[in-house]
C-alpha positions as CSV (number, residue, x, y, z in Angstrom):
1,X,9.5,8.0,2.4
2,X,11.9,7.4,-0.3
3,X,13.8,10.8,1.0
4,X,14.0,8.1,4.4
5,X,11.0,9.2,6.2
6,X,10.2,6.2,8.7
7,X,6.8,4.9,7.4
8,X,5.8,4.1,11.0
9,X,6.1,8.1,11.2
10,X,3.9,8.7,8.6
11,X,1.2,6.2,9.7
12,X,1.3,7.3,13.1
13,X,0.7,10.8,12.0
14,X,-1.7,10.3,9.0
15,X,-3.6,7.4,9.1
16,X,-4.0,6.1,12.9
17,X,-5.4,9.3,14.1
18,X,-7.9,8.8,11.6
19,X,-8.3,5.3,12.4
20,X,-8.9,6.5,16.3
21,X,-11.8,8.4,15.4
22,X,-13.6,6.0,13.4
23,X,-13.1,3.3,16.2
24,X,-14.2,6.0,18.7
25,X,-17.1,5.9,16.9
26,X,-17.8,1.9,16.8
27,X,-16.7,1.9,13.1
28,X,-15.0,-1.2,11.4
29,X,-11.8,0.3,9.7
30,X,-10.4,-1.1,6.3
31,X,-7.8,0.7,4.4
32,X,-6.7,-0.2,1.1
33,X,-3.5,0.9,-0.6
34,X,-3.3,2.2,-4.0
35,X,-0.2,1.5,-5.7
36,X,-0.8,3.3,-9.3
37,X,-2.9,6.4,-10.0
38,X,-6.1,6.1,-8.6
39,X,-7.6,8.0,-11.5
40,X,-5.7,6.6,-14.6
41,X,-4.9,2.7,-14.1
42,X,-2.6,3.0,-17.6
43,X,-0.2,5.4,-15.3
44,X,2.0,5.4,-11.9
45,X,1.4,7.9,-9.5
46,X,2.1,11.1,-10.6
47,X,3.9,12.3,-7.8
48,X,6.0,9.0,-7.5
49,X,6.8,9.7,-11.3
50,X,7.9,13.7,-10.8
51,X,10.3,12.2,-8.6
52,X,12.1,10.2,-11.4
53,X,11.0,6.8,-9.6
54,X,8.6,3.8,-10.6
55,X,6.9,1.0,-8.9
56,X,9.0,-1.3,-11.0
57,X,12.1,-0.7,-8.9
58,X,13.3,-2.6,-6.3
59,X,13.7,0.4,-3.9
60,X,10.0,1.6,-4.3
61,X,8.7,-1.9,-3.7
62,X,10.8,-2.1,-0.5
63,X,9.6,1.5,0.4
64,X,5.9,0.1,-0.1
65,X,6.3,-3.3,1.7
66,X,7.5,-1.5,4.8
67,X,4.8,1.1,4.5
68,X,2.4,-1.9,4.5
69,X,3.6,-3.7,7.7
70,X,3.2,-0.3,9.4
71,X,-0.1,-0.1,8.1
72,X,-1.1,-3.5,9.4
73,X,1.0,-2.9,12.8
74,X,0.2,0.5,13.9
75,X,-3.6,0.9,12.3
76,X,-4.6,-2.3,13.0
77,X,-7.5,-2.1,10.3
78,X,-10.0,-5.3,10.3
79,X,-8.9,-5.9,6.7
80,X,-6.1,-4.1,4.7
81,X,-6.0,-3.9,0.8
82,X,-2.7,-4.3,-0.7
83,X,-3.7,-3.2,-4.2
84,X,-6.9,-1.5,-6.0
85,X,-8.4,-2.5,-9.5
86,X,-6.0,-4.8,-10.1
87,X,-7.9,-6.4,-13.0
88,X,-7.9,-2.4,-14.7
89,X,-4.4,-2.3,-14.1
90,X,-3.6,-5.8,-15.8
91,X,-5.3,-4.7,-18.8
92,X,-4.6,-1.1,-19.0
93,X,-0.9,-0.7,-18.0
94,X,2.1,-1.5,-19.0
95,X,3.1,-5.4,-18.4
96,X,6.2,-4.2,-16.6
97,X,3.8,-2.1,-13.9
98,X,1.5,-5.1,-13.8
99,X,4.0,-7.4,-13.0
100,X,5.3,-5.0,-10.2
101,X,1.9,-4.3,-8.7
102,X,1.9,-8.3,-8.5
103,X,5.4,-8.7,-6.8
104,X,4.9,-5.8,-4.6
105,X,1.3,-7.1,-3.2
106,X,3.0,-10.7,-2.8
107,X,5.9,-9.6,-0.9
108,X,4.0,-7.2,1.2
109,X,1.7,-9.8,2.3
110,X,4.6,-12.1,2.9
111,X,6.5,-9.4,5.0
112,X,2.8,-8.9,7.4
113,X,2.8,-12.3,8.3
114,X,6.4,-12.9,8.8
115,X,5.8,-10.0,11.2
116,X,3.4,-11.8,13.0
117,X,0.4,-10.1,11.8
118,X,-2.8,-11.9,11.1
119,X,-4.9,-9.0,9.5
120,X,-6.9,-10.2,6.6
121,X,-5.5,-9.3,3.6
122,X,-6.9,-8.9,-0.2
123,X,-6.6,-6.9,-3.5
124,X,-9.3,-5.6,-5.2
C-alpha cells in the first residue's frame, strides 16, 4: 500500500473473499491486525523494514489507518482488533515502536468512528 495501491483493492481481493466463505458457513468473523512482527515482538515487520520504512513514520501510520477503515467498512467483521500483543510490544520493542502502535491504533479507531462505522474495536 505504500506504493499507492488502494487499501479497498487489497481488502476486496484478500480479506473479503475469506470473510464471505466464513459467513456462508454461518461463522462470525473477527479480524485482528498485527502492527509489528508476529513472531518477534521486539521487531517491526520484516517486509516493512526491507522497504526501508518503519511504523514510526507518519506515512506508514496513515496507510495503516486507511487499511483499518477499509477492513471495517468492506469486510464488516463482528469485531476488529487494531493491534496484537501490545503488552509484549511495550515490554520488548523500542519505546518509539510502542508509541507508534499506541498512536496508530488510537488514530485508526477515531478514523473508523468518524467514517460512521460502529464495529466493536479491541486490542490484545
